[in-house]
C-alpha positions in Angstrom: 68.9 1.4 -32.9 67.7 4.6 -34.7 69.8 7.7 -34.9 67.7 10.8 -35.6 68.5 14.3 -36.2 66.5 16.7 -34.0 63.3 18.0 -35.5 60.5 20.2 -34.4 58.1 19.5 -33.4 31.4 -9.2 -19.4 33.9 -11.4 -17.4 33.9 -13.4 -14.2 35.1 -11.6 -11.1 38.0 -13.3 -9.5 40.4 -12.5 -6.7 43.8 -11.1 -7.5 47.2 -12.6 -6.9 49.1 -9.9 -8.7 52.3 -8.9 -7.0 55.4 -6.8 -7.9 57.6 -8.8 -10.1 54.9 -10.5 -12.1 55.2 -10.2 -15.9 53.4 -7.5 -17.8 51.2 -10.2 -19.3 50.2 -11.3 -15.8 49.4 -7.7 -14.9 47.2 -7.2 -18.0 45.4 -10.5 -17.2 44.8 -9.3 -13.7 43.4 -5.9 -14.9 41.1 -7.6 -17.4 39.6 -9.9 -14.8 39.7 -7.5 -11.9 38.4 -4.2 -13.3 34.9 -5.1 -12.2 36.2 -5.7 -8.7 37.8 -2.3 -8.8 34.5 -0.8 -9.9 32.9 -1.8 -6.6 33.6 1.6 -5.2 31.9 3.3 -8.1 29.0 1.0 -8.0 28.5 1.6 -4.3 28.6 5.4 -5.0 26.0 5.2 -7.7 23.6 2.9 -5.9 23.8 4.3 -2.5 21.0 6.8 -1.6 22.6 10.3 -1.7 21.9 13.4 0.2 21.6 16.9 -1.3 22.2 17.8 -4.8 22.9 14.5 -6.5 19.6 12.8 -5.8 17.3 14.4 -8.4 17.4 12.3 -11.6 17.1 15.5 -13.6 20.3 16.8 -12.0 22.4 13.6 -12.5 24.7 13.1 -15.4 25.9 10.0 -17.2 29.5 9.2 -18.2 30.8 6.2 -20.2 34.3 5.0 -20.2 35.2 3.4 -23.6 38.4 1.4 -23.8 40.0 -1.8 -25.1 39.1 -5.1 -23.4 42.8 -6.0 -23.1 46.3 -4.7 -23.4 48.2 -1.7 -22.0 45.4 0.8 -22.7 43.0 -1.3 -20.7 45.5 -1.1 -17.8 45.6 2.7 -18.1 41.8 2.9 -18.3 41.5 0.9 -15.0 43.9 3.4 -13.4 41.9 6.4 -14.7 38.6 4.9 -13.4 40.3 4.3 -10.0 41.1 8.0 -9.9 37.6 8.9 -10.9 36.3 6.9 -7.9 38.8 8.5 -5.6 37.6 12.0 -6.5 34.1 11.2 -5.3 35.3 9.4 -2.3 37.0 12.6 -1.2 34.5 15.1 -2.5 31.2 13.3 -3.0 28.3 12.8 -3.2 28.6 11.6 -6.7 26.2 13.2 -9.2 27.2 10.8 -12.0 26.0 7.4 -13.2 29.0 5.4 -14.6 28.9 3.0 -17.6 31.7 0.9 -19.0 32.1 -0.2 -22.6 35.0 -2.3 -23.9 35.9 -3.2 -27.4 37.8 -6.0 -29.0 39.7 -6.3 -32.3 37.0 -4.7 -34.5 37.0 -1.1 -33.3 34.9 0.2 -36.3 32.0 -2.2 -35.5 32.2 -1.3 -31.8 32.1 2.4 -32.6 29.0 2.1 -34.7 27.2 0.0 -32.2 28.3 2.4 -29.4 27.1 5.5 -31.4 23.7 3.8 -32.0 23.3 3.2 -28.3 24.0 6.8 -27.2 20.4 8.1 -27.6 18.9 5.3 -25.6 21.5 5.6 -22.8 21.2 9.4 -22.8 25.0 9.8 -22.1 26.4 13.3 -21.4 30.1 12.5 -21.3 32.4 9.9 -22.8 36.0 9.2 -21.8 37.9 7.4 -24.6 41.1 5.6 -23.6 42.7 4.3 -26.8 45.8 4.6 -29.0 46.2 7.4 -31.5 44.4 5.7 -34.4 41.6 4.5 -32.1 41.2 8.0 -30.6 41.0 9.5 -34.1 38.4 7.1 -35.2 36.4 7.7 -32.1 36.4 11.5 -32.6 35.5 11.2 -36.2 32.6 8.9 -35.4 31.2 11.1 -32.6 31.9 14.5 -34.3 28.2 15.3 -34.7 26.9 13.6 -31.6 25.6 15.8 -28.8 27.9 14.4 -26.2 31.1 15.7 -24.6 34.1 13.6 -25.5 37.3 13.4 -23.3 40.3 12.0 -25.1 42.8 10.3 -22.8 45.7 10.2 -25.3 48.8 12.5 -25.1 49.9 12.4 -28.8 50.4 15.8 -30.4 49.0 14.1 -33.6 45.6 14.6 -31.9 44.6 18.2 -31.9 41.2 18.7 -30.2 40.3 22.4 -30.3 37.0 24.2 -30.6 37.8 25.1 -34.2 38.4 21.3 -34.8 35.6 19.6 -33.0 33.8 21.7 -30.4 32.6 18.8 -28.3 36.1 17.2 -27.9 38.4 17.8 -25.0 41.8 16.2 -24.0 42.0 15.2 -20.4 45.6 14.2 -20.4 48.5 16.7 -21.1 49.9 16.2 -24.5 53.5 15.1 -25.1 54.7 18.6 -25.7 53.4 19.7 -22.2 54.9 16.5 -20.7 58.5 17.4 -21.8 59.1 20.9 -23.3 58.8 22.9 -20.0 61.8 21.0 -18.7 64.0 22.5 -21.5 64.5 26.1 -20.3 65.1 24.8 -16.7 67.7 22.4 -18.1 69.6 25.1 -19.9 69.9 27.0 -16.7 70.6 24.1 -14.3 72.1 21.1 -16.3 74.1 22.6 -19.1 74.1 24.0 -22.6 74.8 20.7 -24.5 72.5 17.7 -24.3 72.6 14.1 -25.5 69.0 12.9 -26.3 67.9 9.3 -26.1 64.9 7.2 -25.3 62.6 4.4 -26.4 62.0 4.4 -30.2 58.2 4.7 -30.2 55.7 7.5 -31.0 55.1 8.9 -27.5 58.8 9.1 -26.5 59.8 10.5 -29.9 57.2 13.2 -29.5 58.6 14.0 -26.0 62.2 14.1 -27.4 61.1 16.3 -30.3 59.3 18.7 -27.9 62.3 18.9 -25.5 64.7 19.4 -28.4 62.5 22.2 -29.8 62.3 24.0 -26.4 66.0 23.4 -25.6 67.1 25.0 -28.9 64.8 27.9 -28.4 66.2 28.4 -24.9 69.8 28.6 -26.2 70.9 25.0 -25.9 72.8 22.9 -28.4 72.7 19.1 -29.3 75.5 16.6 -29.3 73.5 13.7 -30.7 70.2 11.9 -30.5 69.8 8.2 -30.5 66.4 6.5 -30.0 66.7 2.8 -29.2 64.9 -0.5 -29.2 64.3 -2.9 -26.4 67.7 -4.7 -26.0 70.6 -4.5 -23.6 73.0 -4.5 -26.6 71.4 -1.4 -27.9 71.6 0.3 -24.5 75.4 -0.5 -24.5 75.7 1.3 -27.9 74.0 4.4 -26.5 76.3 4.4 -23.5 79.3 4.3 -25.9 77.9 7.2 -27.8 77.4 9.2 -24.6 81.0 8.4 -23.5 82.3 9.8 -26.8 80.2 12.9 -26.8 80.9 16.2 -25.0 77.4 16.5 -23.6 76.9 18.3 -20.3 73.9 16.2 -19.5 71.4 13.5 -20.9 67.8 13.9 -21.7 66.4 10.3 -21.4 62.8 9.4 -22.4 62.8 5.8 -21.3 60.1 4.1 -19.2 59.5 0.9 -17.2 62.1 -1.9 -17.5 64.0 0.0 -20.2 64.4 3.0 -18.0 66.0 1.0 -15.2 68.3 -0.7 -17.7 69.5 2.7 -18.9 69.9 4.3 -15.5 71.9 1.3 -14.3 74.1 1.4 -17.4 74.9 5.1 -16.9 75.6 4.9 -13.2 77.8 1.8 -13.5 79.7 2.8 -16.6 82.8 4.8 -17.4 83.1 8.1 -15.4 82.6 9.9 -18.7 79.1 8.5 -19.0 78.1 9.4 -15.5 76.4 12.7 -16.4 73.4 14.5 -15.0 70.2 12.9 -16.2 66.9 14.6 -16.8 63.7 13.4 -18.5 59.9 13.1 -18.4 58.2 11.7 -15.4 58.1 8.2 -16.8 61.8 7.9 -16.4 61.5 7.4 -12.6 57.9 6.4 -12.3 58.0 2.8 -11.0 55.1 1.0 -9.4 57.0 -0.1 -6.3 60.3 1.3 -5.0 63.1 -1.1 -4.1 66.7 -0.8 -3.2 68.0 -1.2 -6.8 65.6 1.4 -8.2 66.3 3.8 -5.4 70.1 3.6 -6.0 69.7 4.3 -9.7 67.2 7.2 -9.6 69.1 9.2 -7.0 70.0 12.5 -8.5 67.8 12.1 -11.5 65.5 15.1 -12.2 62.2 14.8 -14.0 59.3 16.9 -15.1 56.0 16.1 -13.3 52.4 17.3 -13.3 51.8 15.8 -9.8 53.5 17.8 -7.1 53.4 15.0 -4.5 53.2 11.5 -6.1 53.6 9.7 -2.7 50.7 11.7 -1.2 48.5 10.7 -4.1 49.4 7.1 -3.7 48.5 7.2 0.0 45.0 8.4 -0.8 44.3 5.4 -3.1 41.8 3.1 -1.3 43.2 -0.1 0.0 41.3 -2.0 -2.7 43.7 -0.6 -5.3 47.0 -0.7 -3.4 48.2 -4.0 -4.9 47.3 -2.9 -8.4 49.7 -1.9 -11.1 48.2 1.6 -11.3 49.4 4.3 -13.6 49.7 7.2 -11.2 49.4 9.9 -13.9 46.2 8.2 -15.0 44.9 8.2 -11.4 45.5 11.9 -11.2 43.8 12.4 -14.6 40.7 10.5 -13.3 40.6 12.6 -10.2 40.6 15.7 -12.2 37.8 14.4 -14.5 35.7 13.7 -11.4 36.6 17.2 -10.2 35.4 18.8 -13.4 32.0 17.1 -13.1 31.6 18.1 -9.5 32.5 21.6 -10.5 29.8 21.6 -13.2 27.1 20.4 -10.8 28.1 23.0 -8.2 27.7 25.6 -10.9 24.2 24.5 -11.7 25.0 22.3 -14.7 23.0 19.1 -15.0 22.4 16.2 -17.3 19.6 18.3 -19.0 21.6 21.4 -19.7 21.4 22.7 -23.2 24.3 21.2 -25.2 25.9 24.4 -26.4 25.9 25.7 -22.8 27.3 22.4 -21.6 30.3 22.8 -24.0 30.8 26.4 -22.8 30.6 25.2 -19.2 33.3 22.5 -19.7 35.4 25.0 -21.7 35.4 27.5 -18.8 35.8 24.9 -16.1 38.7 25.5 -13.7 39.5 23.3 -10.7 42.3 22.9 -8.2 43.1 19.3 -8.9 45.7 16.6 -8.5 47.7 18.3 -11.3 47.5 21.9 -10.0 45.2 24.5 -11.5 43.5 22.3 -14.1 41.7 23.9 -17.1 41.4 23.7 -20.9 43.1 26.0 -23.4 41.3 27.4 -26.4 42.0 24.2 -28.3 40.5 22.2 -25.5 43.9 20.7 -24.6 44.6 20.1 -20.9 46.5 22.9 -19.0 48.3 21.6 -16.0 50.9 22.8 -13.5 54.4 21.5 -13.8 57.2 20.9 -11.3 60.8 19.7 -11.6 61.5 17.1 -9.0 64.6 15.2 -8.1 65.2 12.0 -6.1 67.6 12.7 -3.2 69.0 10.5 -0.5 69.0 11.8 3.1 69.8 9.8 6.2 69.7 6.6 4.2 66.2 7.4 3.0 65.4 8.4 -0.6 62.6 10.9 -1.3 61.4 13.1 -4.1 62.0 16.8 -3.7 60.5 19.7 -5.7 63.4 21.7 -7.1 61.4 24.1 -9.3 57.8 25.2 -9.7 57.1 26.0 -13.4 53.5 27.0 -13.1 50.9 26.4 -15.9 52.2 24.5 -18.9 50.4 25.3 -22.1 50.8 23.6 -25.4 51.7 25.3 -28.7 48.7 26.1 -30.9 49.3 23.4 -33.4 46.1 24.4 -35.2 43.6 22.3 -37.2 44.9 20.9 -40.4 48.5 21.0 -39.2 48.4 17.6 -37.7 45.7 15.1 -36.8 42.5 14.6 -38.7 42.6 15.1 -42.5 39.2 16.9 -42.9 39.9 19.9 -40.8 40.1 23.5 -42.0 43.4 24.7 -43.4 44.4 26.8 -40.4 48.1 27.8 -40.0 49.6 26.9 -36.6 50.4 29.8 -34.4 53.4 29.4 -32.0 53.1 30.8 -28.5 55.8 33.0 -27.1 56.4 30.6 -24.2 55.2 27.6 -22.4 53.9 29.3 -19.3 50.8 31.4 -19.1 50.4 33.8 -16.2 46.7 34.4 -16.7 43.8 32.1 -17.3 42.0 32.3 -20.6 
């Protein structure tokens, strides 16, 4: 248990037997064997004769998805590609040829081989799904390549930015955007004193840091902050700390099995621990709802960038319905597809001058799965945010939007502040707020 003071911030295709309740290792094994099956939709789109503007080879563009061949990031990549497929199923025809590249233990070798293949493959866009270190290496390797790079990693330790690397964009909201906008709402609706907790890893610590920064700026105060490891005994210690605090509510940045453990412990504990709970979307984002989960997430409010998660799930083709998809990644993939469709509709093609291609992506705005999607001046994703709460009505539990927060924009962390070591020494400039009324 860690107590922290608040601070600022090519494989055979097989059939799938995956089902809810399988272990994480089983899910990963499924995704590794099945991702080619899940690509059937994309393959059909690419190979089917198309009508209208996608048929001219000079107009078509190429995109490569680059991701680990196993592990959690592979699972997220498969989800993102499912969303990419879904975008064209709804809005096609598809003007994009899709390639997939996976890497194993030696990322450095894979990157050099990949860079050497770019010219022959004539790729226009690359989507990198990797951890922080892998994403950093990827950007450093492709800094001078004439290709648009989309980084699918939320860490605020990765600053994209046109003054950093003009060809790099972040397709996922960063961890600041995924938590900080909840803070001003919480001050007004949950209380002025908060107990902060969550998984003790980089992503959740960044979310906790960002919420803490926004909460303090909005006039709130902190009782304590305890970030925990993966054990029931540690959760019990957190519950004890909550019981002895005078917090009005709890900000909890847990996810998956740990989130359910925590919610159960709070709801079944001493009345002094049964406080209002808020958190990032992952706190209540479970792959399949059941009675136990429903009972424990009732009344919990979270920040989301998808206004209607259940509506998005209903649009996913039947081929993907039994899959352990990451819904935020599905939405991200949909928006990536939307960007490319938007570019083609604006006359951008695979042969567009590279400087103009960068400008076109920078100025791209779409109405996507995450609201009005665009990029800020640092090429970070700008998405809409909502506060949603799970409520029980007539024995049914459903998610209700309780507040619409509009566009959520990151702080300008600046190059040289965090991230890559060879950037210009530019001081960070803090914005006056997290919502921006006008597009840039």
